[in-house]
N, C-alpha and C positions, 0 to 999 in steps of 0.2 A: 342468717344475716347475709346481706349482699356484700359483694366485694367493695373494698374501700380503697381510695387513692387520695393523694394529697399534693397540692401545688403550693409552694411557698414563694411569694413574690419578694425578691431580693435584688432587684436590679436598679433601684433608684439611687442616684448620687448623693442625695441628702444635703443640698446646698445650704440649707438653713442651719446645719450643724456647724458650718464654718470650720471645716476640719479637713486635713489631708487623709484622715482615716476614713475608709468606706463606711457609709452610714450604719449598716446592719452589723458591723464589727465592733461598734462601740459597746464597751462592756457594761453589764448590769450585774452587780455583785461579782465582778471578776470574770464573767463569762460573756462572750459576744451575744447580742440580742438574738441574732438568728439561730444561734445554737440553742438558746432557751426554747424558741419556737419549735425547732426540729425535735428536741427531746420531748416536748409535750405532745406533739403530733404523733410521735412513736407510740405514745400510750394506747392509742386506739387501734394500733396494729395494722396500718395500711399496707397493701401489697407493694405499692410503688409510691415513693416520695420523689417529686420532681421540683428542684429548686431553680427558679428563673434568675440568672445572674446577668450583670452588665458591667458597670464600673467596678474595678477591683475584683473581677471574677476569680483570678487565680488565687487570691488571698482567701476568699470565701470557700473555694474548693479545698484549700489546704486545711481550713478550720473544720469543715464538715466531713472531709474524707470520703469514705465509701458508704456513709450512712444514707446517702441519697443519690439520685441522678441529677444531672445538670443540663440545662439548655441556656443558650445565650440570647439575650435581647440586645441586639447591637445598637438599635435606635430606641430611645425612651419615648414611646408613642402611646403611653397610657396603660392602665391596668388591664383593659381588655386585650390589648396588643400583647402584653406580657404573658397572659394565659395562652394566647394563640401559639406561643413558641413551644408549648408542651403538646400541641396537637399530634405531632408525629409519634410520640411515645404513648399517648393515652386515647386517642380519638375512637379507636374501635373496641375499647373495653367496656364491658357491662358492669354497672355498679354506681357507687356514689363517690363523688370527688369533692373534698373540702379545699377551699381557696383561702389562704390566710396570708397576711402581710408579715414579712420578716422583721418589721420594727414594732411588733406587738408582743413584747417578751413576758407579759404578765398573764396571758391567757393560759389556763391550766388544762391538763389532759382530761380532767373530769368534765370541764365545760365542753371541750371538743366531743367528748363521748356523749354528753347530753344533746348536743346539736345533731350529731349523727342519728342517735336514737329517735329524736323528734322528727327529723326529716323522713326517716324510713317508716315510722309509725304513721305519719300523715300521708304517705304516698305522694309527696310533692316532687315537682320537677326542680324547684329551687327553694332553699330555706335560708333566710337571712338571720344572722346573729344580731340581736338588737339589745339595747340597754336603756334604762331610764337615766337620763343625764340630769344632774343637779342644775346645770347651765347648758342648755342644748345649742346655744348660739354657735354658728359655724358648721354644725353637723347636719347631714341629710336627715329628714324626718321620715318616719315610717307611718304611712297613712293606712289605716284599716277601715274596713266597712262595718256595718252594724252587726255582722256575724263574727267579727274579729279577724276576718281574713285580710291579707295584705292587698291593698288596692294599687299602691305605687310607692316609690321613693321620690321625695321632692327635696331638692337642694335648698339650702337656707336662703340663698339669693333669689330663688324662684318661688318661695313659699308665700302663700297668702297670710293675711293677719291672723286668721283662724288656725292655719297650719303652723304658724310660728308658736302657737301655744302648746303644740304637741311636744312632749318631752321624751318620746321613744325615738331613739336615733339608730342609724345604720352604723355598725361597728366596722364594716369593711370585711367581714369574714362571712363566707357563704358555704353552703353545701348544694350541690347540683347533681341531678342525674347526669352522669358523665356524657353520654351520647347527645342528650338534649343541650348540654353546655356547648359542645363544639359546633353542633348544628346552628345554634343561635348566634354564636360568635361570627359566623359567616355573614350575618345580616347586620352586624354592628357597623355604624357609620362614624366617620371622623368629621362629619359636618357640624363643627362647633368652633368656638372662638379659639380654642387651643389646637385644633386639628388633630385631636387624639381619640383613641378608641377606649371607651369607658366600660368597665365590666358591669356596673349597675344597669346599663342599657339592655343587658341580657334578661333582667327581670321584666322590663316593659315588653320585650319581644315575646317572652313566654306568656305573659298575661294576655297579649293580643291574640295569642293562639289558643286561648282558654285553657292553658295549662295551670295546674295548681301551684301557687306560690305561697309559702307560709313563712312565719317568723318564730324564732325561738328567743324568748326574752330571758336573758341571763339576770340573775339577781345581784350581780356584782359589777357595777359600772367600772370600778377601778381596774379590773382585769383587762378591759378593752382599750386602755390607753395606748395610743400610737405615739412613738417617739419621733418627733420631727426636729427638735432643737435641744440644746443643752438643759433648758428649763424642764422639759418633759423627761429628759434622761435622768436628772436628779430626782424627779418625782417617781419615776419607775423604780429607781434604786431604793428609795425610801419605802415604797409600797411593798416591794418584794422583801426587803430587810425585815420589816415588821411582821409580814405574813409568816416568814420562816420562823422568826423569834417567837411569835405567838404559838405556833405549832409545837415548838420545843417546850415552851412553858406549860402547855396543856399536857405534855407527856411527862412532866415531873422534873423539868430543869429550872433552876433559879437563874434568871437573867436580871441582874440588879438594875441595869438601865438599858432597856430594849432600843432606845433611840440611838445609843452609841455602842452597839454591839453588831458586828457584821459576820454572819454565818452563811456560807455558800450552801446551795440546796443539797449537795451530796453528803454533807457532814452527818455523822451519826452520833448522837449524844445520849447516854444512858441517864437513868433516874438519879436525882439528887446531886447532880453536878452543879456547881455554882460558877457563874461566869460574871466577872466584874467589868466595869465600863472600859471602853477603849480596846477591847479584844477583837481580833480578826481571826476567824477560823476558816481555812480554805480547803478545797480539794476533798478527796475521799478520806477525810480524817475520822477517827473514831476516838471519842472521849469516854472512858469507862466511868462507872458510877463512883460518886463521892469525890471526884476530882475537883479541884479549885483552879480556875484559869483566870489570870489577870490580877490586877488591872493592867491595861496597855501591854498586852502580849499578842504575838502573832504566831499562829500554828498553821502549818501547811503540809498536807499529805502525811500526817503523823498518826500513830496509834499511841494513846496516852492511857496508862494503866489506872486501876482503881486507887483512890485515895492519894493520888499524886497532886502536887502543888507546883504550878508554874507562874511565877510572878514577874511582870515587867521584862519578859524575855522573848526570844524568837526561836522557833524550832521548825525545821524543814526536813521532809523526806526521811523520818527517823522513827524508831520504835522505842518508847519510853515505858519502863516498867511500873510496878505498883509501889505505892508509898515512897515515891521519888520527890525530892525537893529541888526545884531548879529556880535560880534567880535570887535577887533581882539582877537584871542586866546581863543575863547569860545568853549565849548564842550556840544553839545546837544545829550544826550544819548537816548537809545530807549524808546519809548512810551511817548514821550513829545508831548504836544499840545500847540503851541505858538499862542496866539491870535493876531489880527491885531494891528499894531501900538505899538508893544512891543519893548522894548530895552533890549537886552542881551549883556552886555559889556564885557570888557577884563578879562580874567581869571575867567570866570563864568562857572560852570557846572550845567547842568540841567538834571534830570533823573526822568522819570516816573512821570511827573508833568504837570499839566494843568495851564496855565497862561492866565489870562483874558485880555481883550482889554486895551491898554494904560498903562499897567504896566511896571515897570522898575526894572531890576536887573543889575545894571550898572557895578559892578566890584567885583572881588575877593570873590565870594560867592559860596556856594553849596546849591542847592535847589533840594531836592530829595524826592520822595513819597509825593507830596504836591498838594493841590488845592489852587491856588492863584487867587484871584478875579480881578476885573477891577480897574484900577487907583491906584494900590499898588506901593508904593515905598520901595524897599528893599535896605537898606544901605550896604555899603562896609563891607565885612567880615562876613556877616550873614551866618549861617549854620542851616539847618533843621537836628536836631539830630534824625535820623530815625531808628537807628539799635541798639539794645541792646545786640548783640552778637549772637542772635538766630532768632529774628523776626524783620520785618520792620513795622513801624507804620506811620500813616498819620498826616501830618501837614496841617491845614486849615487856610488860611489867607484870610479874607473876604475883600470885596470891600473898597476902599478908606482908607486903613490902611497905617501907616508909621512905618517901622521897622528901628530903629537906627543902626548905625554901630556896628560891632563886637557883635551882638546878637546871642545867641544860643536858638533855639526853640526846646525844647525837646519833641518829639512826644510820644504818641498822644496828640495833643494840638490844640486849636482853638483860633485864634486872631480875635476878634470880629470887625464888620464893623465900619470903621471910627476911630479905636483906634490908639494909639501911643505906641511903645515900646522904652523905653529910650536906648540910646547907652550903650553897654557894658553889657546889661542884659542877664541873663540866665532864660528863661521862662520855668516853669515846670507845670503851671497851666493855665486853660483857662483865657483869657483876655476878659472882657465884652465889649459890644458895646460902643464906644465913651469914652473909659477909657484911662488913661495913666498908663502903667505898668513899674515900676522900680524894678529890681531885681539884686541889686548889693550892695556890702558893702559900708557903709557910709565912705566918705573920712575923714582921720584924718591926720593933719599936725603936726609934732614934730619939733618945732623951734630949730635950732642949731644942730640937730642930725647929719647932713651931715659931719660937721667939726669934731665932736667927732669920727665918724666912720673913717674918713681919718687918724686921729692921731693914733688910735688904730692899723690901718693897717701899719703905718710907724714903730711902735714899734716892730712889729713881725719880 
């Protein structure tokens, strides 16, 4: 296999997006378009990836980090001019270079691989990635001769009536013999209405030198969508969402309503998981077999164990065990570890807390910065008072304890194994093992006081 290189064109401002956000940073399923492109290009294993940046270059660099090299296109003078900026890094290298736009987030690594393979098998100097468009209006047409070889690319506005009938279009993605690419770019002119240097002109230059130019026809037109406005952005989101959901369903996942389920590409979901509508699963989350997620739940960067149920809740950056029940309307905040067979009920918030096997926090409680043992029952309205305005402190609740309703556990504090905290208590000192702690004012009943109070109110 020859050496492979990649150039990602990501310098355009994207005025049609009508946004302060740099065009290629607009997200599709929560990830910037250009990052999708980079990750799929990486599938083919190029030795070097060069991203051409312009507007918003620092933000693009921040997102892509060290995964590629960067060159700056200071003036936006066309796609050919953009590729020229990579000349210093690539011009002397032997091999094949793919050029792809950073606003085409749907093209898969498999398609890139097929394009490379076709180009190298044909021994071409240039290969165009083409597709059959249901409505080719506005696209450049790929004109082939009787042998099926590419004769030229003709823009829509320049096409004859017969050429307009051609439905094979230029997607804007190419493979080139690397040295031939940069030699031809030296001959590209900006003698046109826009005064720009166009990359497709390289095709014509190579043809005039009797070099072989081929085309690889992808079977999936939807992959080639370029995002130039918010309408296309929504279409890209929908296409990628359904593609990912279909893959999971083929692998044995039940998705009740694929149109209303959003799963990012990194998510791993095992067989016999059931996902209800309105669910969003982000980041490198893992959902183990037989789990039930949703409806209307959001999971981000979590591991969810087998047979666990999460209903109408949010979980982030946490590990959730097996046979756990969460929700409805619970919030699992970062750095929580939920043990097996735990119950986290409605309107419960868990933050930076470890909860042991079989424990229950059933409703209307906040448990933060805590270590909760096994078989603990936390009553309704319990709060770990973990913050003094400057520092956070740890609450430890040992195994087999019972925390009564509406208790405040003022950290740092330890509730000993097997102990009871009476309802309505505010605990400020450690509770010994096997103790009952009552920390509330003694009840006093004043007979007849209610009537006297009512009479005073009437007299006012």
